[in-house]
DONUSE-853120 format. One record per residue: z, x, y of N, C-alpha, C in turn; residue in three letters. Coordinates in nm, 2 decimals, m for minus. Layout:
N
   n_up n_east n_north  ca_up ca_east ca_north   c_up c_east c_north type
      Z      X       Y      Z       X        Y      Z      X       Y  ala
...
This chain:
227
   n_up n_east n_north  ca_up ca_east ca_north   c_up c_east c_north type
  10.63  m8.48   m7.30  10.80   m8.49    m7.30  10.86  m8.58   m7.40  met
  10.91  m8.64   m7.50  10.95   m8.78    m7.52  11.08  m8.78   m7.52  gln
  11.05  m8.94   m7.48  11.16   m8.99    m7.30  11.28  m8.99   m7.47  lys
  11.40  m9.00   m7.45  11.57   m9.05    m7.55  11.56  m9.20   m7.51  thr
  11.55  m9.27   m7.62  11.64   m9.38    m7.64  11.75  m9.29   m7.73  ile
  11.89  m9.33   m7.66  12.06   m9.30    m7.67  12.14  m9.43   m7.72  leu
  12.10  m9.49   m7.83  12.25   m9.67    m7.85  12.38  m9.57   m7.84  leu
  12.47  m9.62   m7.86  12.63   m9.64    m7.78  12.63  m9.76   m7.89  asn
  12.73  m9.69   m8.00  12.78   m9.82    m8.04  12.93  m9.80   m8.09  trp
  12.98  m9.82   m7.95  13.15   m9.81    m7.93  13.19  m9.81   m8.03  lys
  13.30  m9.89   m7.99  13.43   m9.93    m8.16  13.32 m10.06   m8.24  ala
  13.19 m10.07   m8.25  13.15  m10.16    m8.31  13.11 m10.09   m8.53  asn
  13.08 m10.19   m8.60  13.03  m10.13    m8.68  13.12 m10.04   m8.82  lys
  13.12 m10.13   m8.96  13.19  m10.04    m9.01  13.07 m10.03   m9.15  asn
  13.13  m9.92   m9.20  13.02   m9.84    m9.30  12.93  m9.90   m9.36  ile
  12.95 m10.05   m9.41  12.86  m10.08    m9.48  12.73 m10.20   m9.38  leu
  12.79 m10.24   m9.26  12.74  m10.27    m9.11  12.65 m10.19   m9.08  glu
  12.63 m10.00   m9.08  12.61   m9.87    m9.06  12.43  m9.92   m9.14  ala
  12.53  m9.88   m9.27  12.43   m9.92    m9.37  12.29 m10.00   m9.37  glu
  12.36 m10.13   m9.38  12.22  m10.19    m9.39  12.16 m10.16   m9.23  tyr
  12.20 m10.15   m9.14  12.11  m10.07    m8.99  12.04 m10.07   m9.01  trp
  12.09  m9.93   m9.10  11.97   m9.76    m9.12  11.90  m9.85   m9.27  leu
  11.93  m9.89   m9.40  11.86   m9.95    m9.43  11.70 m10.03   m9.43  asn
  11.74 m10.10   m9.37  11.63  m10.22    m9.28  11.55 m10.17   m9.17  asn
  11.56  m9.98   m9.14  11.50   m9.97    m9.04  11.35  m9.94   m9.10  phe
  11.28  m9.97   m9.00  11.14  m10.04    m8.96  11.07  m9.82   m9.04  pro
  11.03  m9.79   m9.11  11.01   m9.62    m9.12  10.89  m9.63   m9.03  lys
  10.81  m9.67   m9.04  10.64   m9.68    m8.96  10.69  m9.72   m8.76  asn
  10.79  m9.76   m8.74  10.86   m9.74    m8.62  10.81  m9.62   m8.56  leu
  10.86  m9.52   m8.58  10.94   m9.35    m8.50  10.83  m9.33   m8.62  leu
  10.76  m9.20   m8.54  10.71   m9.00    m8.62  10.74  m8.96   m8.50  asp
  10.72  m8.83   m8.60  10.72   m8.74    m8.50  10.63  m8.66   m8.41  lys
  10.52  m8.77   m8.45  10.47   m8.78    m8.33  10.50  m8.86   m8.14  lys
  10.59  m8.92   m8.21  10.63   m9.10    m8.11  10.68  m9.01   m7.93  ser
  10.65  m9.07   m7.88  10.70   m9.06    m7.78  10.86  m9.08   m7.71  asp
  10.90  m9.14   m7.81  11.02   m9.12    m7.82  11.17  m9.06   m7.93  phe
  11.27  m9.01   m7.84  11.32   m8.94    m7.99  11.42  m9.05   m7.94  lys
  11.51  m9.08   m8.07  11.61   m9.18    m8.10  11.77  m9.12   m8.13  leu
  11.87  m9.12   m8.09  11.93   m9.05    m8.08  12.06  m9.20   m8.15  ile
  12.17  m9.17   m8.20  12.23   m9.35    m8.28  12.38  m9.17   m8.22  ile
  12.45  m9.27   m8.14  12.65   m9.22    m8.13  12.71  m9.29   m8.22  ala
  12.75  m9.35   m8.34  12.75   m9.45    m8.38  12.96  m9.41   m8.43  pro
  13.03  m9.55   m8.41  13.22   m9.44    m8.42  13.23  m9.32   m8.52  pro
  13.34  m9.28   m8.53  13.31   m9.10    m8.55  13.33  m9.14   m8.72  leu
  13.39  m9.20   m8.77  13.41   m9.24    m8.88  13.32  m9.26   m9.00  pro
  13.20  m9.28   m8.88  13.02   m9.34    m8.97  12.97  m9.20   m8.97  leu
  13.00  m9.13   m8.88  12.95   m9.01    m8.84  12.83  m8.93   m8.98  leu
  12.94  m8.91   m9.15  12.93   m8.82    m9.22  12.87  m8.84   m9.36  ser
  12.88  m9.05   m9.32  12.78   m9.15    m9.39  12.63  m9.10   m9.41  gln
  12.61  m9.20   m9.27  12.50   m9.15    m9.16  12.44  m9.09   m9.16  met
  12.52  m8.92   m9.15  12.35   m8.80    m9.15  12.36  m8.82   m9.31  arg
  12.40  m8.85   m9.41  12.35   m8.84    m9.52  12.24  m8.95   m9.61  arg
  12.28  m9.07   m9.52  12.18   m9.20    m9.47  11.99  m9.16   m9.47  leu
  12.03  m9.08   m9.28  11.89   m9.05    m9.30  11.85  m8.97   m9.25  ile
  11.94  m8.86   m9.45  11.84   m8.77    m9.45  11.78  m8.68   m9.54  asp
  11.91  m8.82   m9.66  11.83   m8.89    m9.83  11.64  m9.01   m9.76  his
  11.71  m9.08   m9.69  11.54   m9.20    m9.66  11.41  m9.16   m9.44  gln
  11.51  m8.97   m9.46  11.40   m8.90    m9.43  11.36  m8.98   m9.27  gln
  11.44  m9.08   m9.18  11.47   m9.15    m9.11  11.48  m9.04   m8.95  leu
  11.37  m9.10   m8.88  11.38   m9.01    m8.77  11.48  m8.99   m8.66  pro
  11.56  m9.02   m8.71  11.72   m9.01    m8.66  11.82  m8.92   m8.58  ile
  11.85  m8.85   m8.46  11.95   m8.85    m8.48  12.12  m8.85   m8.36  ser
  12.19  m8.78   m8.42  12.33   m8.77    m8.38  12.39  m8.78   m8.28  leu
  12.50  m8.81   m8.24  12.57   m8.78    m8.17  12.74  m8.89   m8.18  ala
  12.77  m8.79   m8.12  12.93   m8.77    m8.10  12.90  m8.89   m7.96  val
  13.07  m8.99   m7.93  13.13   m9.13    m7.82  13.20  m8.99   m7.68  gln
  13.28  m8.92   m7.77  13.32   m8.85    m7.70  13.35  m8.76   m7.78  asp
  13.44  m8.60   m7.70  13.46   m8.56    m7.80  13.62  m8.42   m7.68  ile
  13.68  m8.38   m7.81  13.81   m8.31    m7.71  13.81  m8.23   m7.58  ser
  13.88  m8.20   m7.53  13.88   m8.10    m7.46  13.96  m7.95   m7.48  ala
  13.98  m8.00   m7.61  14.01   m7.89    m7.67  13.99  m7.84   m7.78  gln
  14.04  m7.71   m7.82  13.90   m7.58    m7.88  14.08  m7.65   m7.97  lys
  14.00  m7.61   m8.20  14.04   m7.61    m8.22  14.22  m7.60   m8.28  ala
  14.32  m7.70   m8.30  14.47   m7.55    m8.30  14.54  m7.76   m8.36  gly
  14.66  m7.69   m8.39  14.76   m7.85    m8.30  14.73  m7.90   m8.23  ala
  14.60  m8.00   m8.27  14.68   m8.18    m8.11  14.56  m8.28   m8.20  tyr
  14.69  m8.37   m8.26  14.69   m8.48    m8.36  14.60  m8.56   m8.29  thr
  14.50  m8.58   m8.35  14.49   m8.73    m8.34  14.37  m8.67   m8.25  gly
  14.25  m8.55   m8.20  14.20   m8.50    m8.13  14.08  m8.46   m8.26  glu
  13.97  m8.60   m8.12  13.83   m8.41    m8.27  13.78  m8.31   m8.19  val
  13.77  m8.23   m8.21  13.73   m8.12    m8.13  13.60  m8.09   m8.15  val
  13.58  m8.01   m8.09  13.45   m7.92    m8.08  13.35  m7.86   m8.29  ala
  13.53  m7.80   m8.34  13.47   m7.75    m8.49  13.45  m7.84   m8.58  lys
  13.53  m7.96   m8.57  13.57   m8.07    m8.63  13.33  m8.14   m8.70  asn
  13.33  m8.09   m8.53  13.15   m8.20    m8.60  13.06  m8.07   m8.61  leu
  13.08  m7.97   m8.75  13.01   m7.92    m8.77  12.98  m7.92   m8.94  glu
  12.84  m7.86   m8.91  12.78   m7.93    m9.02  12.76  m8.06   m9.07  phe
  12.73  m8.13   m8.97  12.76   m8.26    m8.94  12.57  m8.31   m8.88  leu
  12.55  m8.21   m8.82  12.41   m8.26    m8.76  12.44  m8.34   m8.62  gly
  12.55  m8.27   m8.54  12.56   m8.41    m8.39  12.45  m8.25   m8.33  val
  12.35  m8.34   m8.27  12.34   m8.25    m8.18  12.32  m8.30   m8.04  glu
  12.46  m8.46   m8.00  12.45   m8.42    m7.86  12.61  m8.52   m7.85  met
  12.73  m8.50   m7.74  12.80   m8.58    m7.71  12.78  m8.66   m7.58  ala
  12.83  m8.81   m7.58  12.82   m8.88    m7.49  12.92  m8.85   m7.41  ile
  12.95  m8.79   m7.26  13.10   m8.71    m7.19  13.06  m8.85   m7.08  ile
  13.21  m8.85   m7.02  13.27   m8.92    m6.90  13.20  m9.07   m6.94  gly
  13.25  m9.09   m7.04  13.17   m9.29    m6.99  13.25  m9.34   m6.93  his
  13.18  m9.40   m6.83  13.26   m9.50    m6.77  13.33  m9.57   m6.83  ser
  13.34  m9.65   m7.00  13.53   m9.68    m7.02  13.60  m9.55   m7.10  glu
  13.55  m9.46   m7.10  13.63   m9.41    m7.10  13.70  m9.33   m6.96  arg
  13.64  m9.32   m6.84  13.74   m9.29    m6.73  13.88  m9.44   m6.67  arg
  13.78  m9.53   m6.72  13.86   m9.61    m6.69  13.96  m9.67   m6.75  arg
  13.92  m9.68   m6.87  14.12   m9.70    m6.95  14.16  m9.60   m7.03  leu
  14.11  m9.49   m7.01  14.18   m9.34    m7.04  14.20  m9.26   m6.93  phe
  14.17  m9.30   m6.84  14.29   m9.22    m6.69  14.18  m9.09   m6.76  asn
  14.00  m9.04   m6.82  14.00   m8.94    m6.76  13.95  m8.89   m6.63  glu
  13.97  m8.80   m6.55  13.94   m8.73    m6.42  13.81  m8.66   m6.47  asn
  13.73  m8.61   m6.32  13.64   m8.51    m6.38  13.68  m8.43   m6.37  cys
  13.83  m8.35   m6.39  13.78   m8.20    m6.43  13.80  m8.20   m6.61  gln
  13.94  m8.39   m6.60  13.89   m8.37    m6.78  13.77  m8.28   m6.83  leu
  13.63  m8.44   m6.75  13.59   m8.39    m6.81  13.49  m8.28   m6.82  val
  13.52  m8.19   m6.64  13.40   m8.09    m6.69  13.50  m8.03   m6.78  ala
  13.62  m8.03   m6.83  13.60   m7.89    m6.97  13.53  m7.98   m7.05  thr
  13.54  m8.10   m7.13  13.47   m8.16    m7.24  13.35  m8.05   m7.22  lys
  13.24  m8.12   m7.16  13.15   m8.03    m7.10  13.13  m7.93   m7.21  val
  13.20  m7.85   m7.07  13.22   m7.64    m7.08  13.28  m7.67   m7.30  gln
  13.39  m7.78   m7.36  13.38   m7.74    m7.45  13.17  m7.81   m7.57  arg
  13.13  m7.92   m7.52  13.05   m7.98    m7.65  12.93  m7.83   m7.58  ala
  12.97  m7.76   m7.43  12.83   m7.67    m7.50  12.88  m7.51   m7.60  leu
  13.02  m7.49   m7.56  13.03   m7.32    m7.64  13.00  m7.37   m7.75  glu
  12.97  m7.50   m7.80  12.99   m7.51    m7.98  12.82  m7.53   m8.01  ala
  12.72  m7.61   m7.89  12.57   m7.54    m7.90  12.60  m7.72   m7.94  asp
  12.57  m7.77   m7.88  12.65   m7.95    m7.89  12.57  m7.97   m7.75  ile
  12.46  m8.08   m7.72  12.41   m8.06    m7.62  12.48  m8.24   m7.51  gly
  12.44  m8.22   m7.36  12.64   m8.34    m7.35  12.51  m8.49   m7.24  val
  12.53  m8.57   m7.32  12.46   m8.60    m7.16  12.56  m8.62   m7.12  val
  12.60  m8.65   m7.01  12.68   m8.60    m6.90  12.71  m8.83   m6.84  leu
  12.78  m8.88   m6.83  12.76   m9.03    m6.74  12.87  m9.04   m6.64  cys
  12.76  m9.07   m6.47  12.82   m9.07    m6.35  12.78  m9.18   m6.33  leu
  12.84  m9.23   m6.20  12.81   m9.32    m6.11  12.86  m9.25   m5.95  asp
  12.82  m9.37   m5.89  12.77   m9.31    m5.76  12.93  m9.24   m5.62  glu
  13.05  m9.26   m5.71  13.19   m9.23    m5.68  13.19  m9.11   m5.70  pro
  13.17  m9.07   m5.86  13.21   m9.00    m5.98  13.13  m8.87   m5.92  asp
  12.99  m8.83   m5.84  12.89   m8.69    m5.87  12.92  m8.60   m5.81  phe
  12.95  m8.69   m5.61  12.96   m8.52    m5.59  13.05  m8.44   m5.69  pro
  13.14  m8.48   m5.71  13.28   m8.38    m5.70  13.29  m8.34   m5.94  glu
  13.19  m8.46   m5.91  13.22   m8.39    m6.08  13.11  m8.24   m6.11  gln
  12.97  m8.27   m6.04  12.88   m8.18    m5.99  12.93  m8.03   m6.00  ala
  13.03  m8.09   m5.88  13.09   m7.97    m5.85  13.17  m7.88   m5.92  lys
  13.26  m7.95   m5.94  13.35   m7.83    m6.11  13.29  m7.75   m6.25  leu
  13.11  m7.82   m6.24  13.06   m7.79    m6.34  12.98  m7.66   m6.26  leu
  12.94  m7.55   m6.41  12.93   m7.39    m6.30  12.74  m7.42   m6.33  thr
  12.71  m7.37   m6.25  12.51   m7.34    m6.18  12.49  m7.33   m6.40  gln
  12.59  m7.27   m6.44  12.44   m7.25    m6.53  12.49  m7.38   m6.63  gln
  12.61  m7.48   m6.66  12.64   m7.55    m6.76  12.57  m7.67   m6.72  glu
  12.58  m7.70   m6.55  12.49   m7.83    m6.50  12.34  m7.76   m6.60  arg
  12.28  m7.66   m6.59  12.17   m7.66    m6.56  12.12  m7.68   m6.73  asn
  12.27  m7.72   m6.86  12.20   m7.72    m6.99  12.22  m7.88   m7.01  lys
  12.24  m7.95   m6.88  12.37   m8.09    m6.96  12.20  m8.21   m6.91  ile
  12.17  m8.33   m6.97  12.13   m8.46    m6.93  12.22  m8.59   m6.86  ser
  12.14  m8.62   m6.77  12.24   m8.71    m6.65  12.21  m8.88   m6.69  val
  12.32  m8.89   m6.72  12.29   m9.08    m6.78  12.37  m9.11   m6.62  ala
  12.35  m9.23   m6.53  12.30   m9.28    m6.42  12.42  m9.43   m6.53  tyr
  12.52  m9.45   m6.46  12.60   m9.57    m6.53  12.65  m9.64   m6.43  glu
  12.66  m9.76   m6.36  12.70   m9.81    m6.30  12.75  m9.89   m6.31  pro
  12.90  m9.91   m6.29  12.97   m9.96    m6.38  12.93 m10.06   m6.36  val
  12.92 m10.15   m6.22  12.89  m10.26    m6.21  12.78 m10.37   m6.38  ser
  12.77 m10.24   m6.42  12.66  m10.33    m6.53  12.64 m10.28   m6.70  ala
  12.77 m10.23   m6.68  12.83  m10.20    m6.77  12.87 m10.30   m6.90  ile
  12.78 m10.38   m7.03  12.80  m10.47    m7.06  12.83 m10.62   m6.97  gly
  12.77 m10.69   m6.79  12.75  m10.74    m6.72  12.61 m10.86   m6.76  ser
  12.51 m10.70   m6.81  12.43  m10.82    m6.86  12.32 m10.86   m6.76  gly
  12.36 m10.79   m6.66  12.34  m10.71    m6.51  12.29 m10.63   m6.49  gln
  12.14 m10.54   m6.50  12.10  m10.38    m6.49  12.03 m10.40   m6.32  ala
  12.09 m10.24   m6.35  12.07  m10.26    m6.20  11.87 m10.26   m6.14  val
  11.90 m10.26   m5.99  11.70  m10.28    m6.00  11.66 m10.17   m6.01  ala
  11.54 m10.15   m6.08  11.53  m10.00    m6.06  11.48  m9.89   m5.96  pro
  11.43  m9.97   m5.84  11.43   m9.96    m5.73  11.60  m9.81   m5.64  pro
  11.69  m9.88   m5.70  11.77   m9.84    m5.70  11.85  m9.73   m5.76  gln
  11.77  m9.82   m5.91  11.80   m9.65    m5.97  11.69  m9.60   m5.85  val
  11.56  m9.56   m5.85  11.60   m9.43    m5.83  11.58  m9.37   m5.67  ser
  11.68  m9.45   m5.64  11.71   m9.39    m5.51  11.80  m9.31   m5.49  lys
  11.95  m9.36   m5.67  12.01   m9.27    m5.67  12.00  m9.16   m5.76  phe
  11.88  m9.15   m5.83  11.81   m9.07    m5.90  11.81  m8.91   m5.78  phe
  11.79  m9.03   m5.65  11.74   m8.91    m5.57  11.82  m8.83   m5.53  thr
  11.93  m8.85   m5.48  12.03   m8.84    m5.43  12.13  m8.75   m5.56  lys
  12.07  m8.79   m5.71  12.14   m8.63    m5.79  12.07  m8.53   m5.86  leu
  11.95  m8.54   m5.77  11.85   m8.38    m5.83  11.95  m8.36   m5.68  arg
  11.96  m8.31   m5.60  12.08   m8.23    m5.51  12.14  m8.19   m5.55  gln
  12.17  m8.23   m5.65  12.34   m8.15    m5.75  12.20  m8.08   m5.92  tyr
  12.16  m8.17   m6.04  12.06   m8.16    m6.09  11.95  m8.19   m6.02  phe
  11.88  m8.05   m6.02  11.74   m8.04    m5.97  11.59  m8.06   m6.10  pro
  11.68  m8.03   m6.26  11.62   m7.98    m6.32  11.62  m8.08   m6.42  phe
  11.73  m8.12   m6.47  11.79   m8.19    m6.56  11.72  m8.37   m6.62  asn
  11.68  m8.39   m6.77  11.67   m8.52    m6.74  11.79  m8.66   m6.79  pro
  11.70  m8.66   m6.67  11.79   m8.82    m6.58  11.74  m8.95   m6.70  leu
  11.90  m8.97   m6.72  11.90   m9.11    m6.79  11.93  m9.22   m6.72  ile
  11.84  m9.33   m6.81  11.97   m9.49    m6.73  11.99  m9.54   m6.80  tyr
  12.18  m9.56   m6.80  12.25   m9.70    m6.92  12.33  m9.86   m6.82  gly
  12.34  m9.92   m6.87  12.42  m10.02    m6.80  12.30 m10.16   m6.82  gly
  12.32 m10.28   m6.94  12.16  m10.32    m7.01  12.15 m10.32   m6.94  ser
  12.06 m10.26   m7.03  11.96  m10.24    m7.09  11.88 m10.31   m7.19  val
  11.78 m10.41   m7.19  11.71  m10.50    m7.28  11.64 m10.57   m7.28  asp
  11.54 m10.56   m7.41  11.34  m10.56    m7.43  11.29 m10.57   m7.21  pro
  11.32 m10.68   m7.15  11.25  m10.73    m7.00  11.31 m10.60   m6.93  ser
  11.35 m10.52   m7.01  11.36  m10.37    m6.86  11.41 m10.23   m6.87  asn
  11.35 m10.32   m7.06  11.38  m10.16    m7.04  11.23 m10.04   m7.06  ile
  11.13 m10.07   m7.01  11.01  m10.06    m6.99  11.00  m9.98   m6.83  lys
  11.09 m10.04   m6.79  11.07  m10.03    m6.68  11.16  m9.94   m6.59  asp
  11.24  m9.85   m6.72  11.35   m9.78    m6.66  11.28  m9.64   m6.76  phe
  11.17  m9.66   m6.80  11.17   m9.56    m6.88  11.06  m9.51   m6.79  leu
  10.93  m9.58   m6.69  10.88   m9.54    m6.62  10.99  m9.51   m6.53  ala
  11.12  m9.46   m6.42  11.16   m9.37    m6.36  11.26  m9.32   m6.44  ile
  11.26  m9.27   m6.54  11.33   m9.21    m6.60  11.29  m9.13   m6.66  ser
  11.37  m9.04   m6.75  11.43   m8.94    m6.85  11.48  m9.01   m7.05  asp
  11.56  m9.07   m6.97  11.51   m9.20    m7.12  11.65  m9.29   m7.08  gly
  11.70  m9.35   m7.21  11.81   m9.47    m7.07  11.91  m9.45   m7.31  val
  12.05  m9.54   m7.21  12.17   m9.56    m7.30  12.20  m9.67   m7.33  leu
  12.16  m9.73   m7.48  12.18   m9.88    m7.42  12.30  m9.92   m7.59  val
  12.31 m10.03   m7.56  12.44  m10.03    m7.67  12.39 m10.20   m7.67  ser
  12.52 m10.32   m7.62  12.44  m10.45    m7.68  12.29 m10.49   m7.72  ser
  12.20 m10.45   m7.66  12.07  m10.43    m7.70  11.98 m10.38   m7.82  ala
  12.17 m10.35   m7.91  12.06  m10.24    m7.99  12.16 m10.21   m8.10  ala
  12.31 m10.30   m8.12  12.39  m10.33    m8.22  12.27 m10.34   m8.35  leu
  12.24 m10.43   m8.34  12.17  m10.54    m8.47  12.09 m10.49   m8.44  glu
  11.95 m10.49   m8.56  11.81  m10.37    m8.61  11.70 m10.46   m8.53  ile
  11.80 m10.58   m8.56  11.65  m10.70    m8.52  11.61 m10.65   m8.39  asn
  11.74 m10.70   m8.24  11.74  m10.64    m8.16  11.69 m10.49   m8.16  asp
  11.75 m10.40   m8.22  11.62  m10.24    m8.19  11.54 m10.30   m8.19  phe
  11.37 m10.33   m8.22  11.35  m10.35    m8.33  11.26 m10.36   m8.24  val
  11.32 m10.50   m8.17  11.28  m10.69    m8.11  11.23 m10.54   m7.88  arg
  11.33 m10.47   m7.89  11.35  m10.34    m7.77  11.33 m10.25   m7.80  leu
  11.26 m10.21   m7.91  11.11  m10.12    m7.90  11.01 m10.16   m7.92  met
  10.94 m10.31   m7.95  10.85  m10.32    m7.97  10.83 m10.35   m7.76  gln
  10.90 m10.39   m7.70  10.90  m10.44    m7.56  10.75 m10.24   m7.46  ala
  10.81 m10.11   m7.56  10.77  m10.01    m7.55  10.64  m9.94   m7.60  ile
  10.63  m9.98   m7.67  10.61   m9.91    m7.83  10.45 m10.00   m7.77  ile
């Protein structure tokens, strides 16, 4: 089974910077037989052009969104609903990221509705959880919904701090998660960099990376640590 390398670009990059990143992607870095599946979640306005560039250059990169609306299509000014993403080749949605919960006051019920909307549109889900959230969040999902998602352990203390949680602590939390998500792919996110990515991949099904892969040279260094 391939390990997931999910890059969350957050609110960084314009289209020229994204094109530079893709145009300088080493085509021999990953192939179809690779042990790793690379997914990028860019800012939403970049999705369409990035889709065209990835297809034109035949790059081994999938696309994700950083969030999705809890609403269905309709009169919801400013929202991006699942229907808006049709034909853009979006494979996955990051839902419940700690920055959404902390900065935009998203609660577990809203996150659960977003999971439902993504799955209704056949968009895969990476559900982000930290220790205080996971029991309540799990109980708000149906068993069918739980069975279809990946779960990312995203400790708030490690987000953007440069201080990753030690792998043994991550393993301990994964054991707790398995009570609610026994067969789901489990991902770690929080200050992943070239010095620790190999250790985290050894105990998980993938990693969620941000600042350590924003620049293409940094991304290459990250991958060289595991290839």
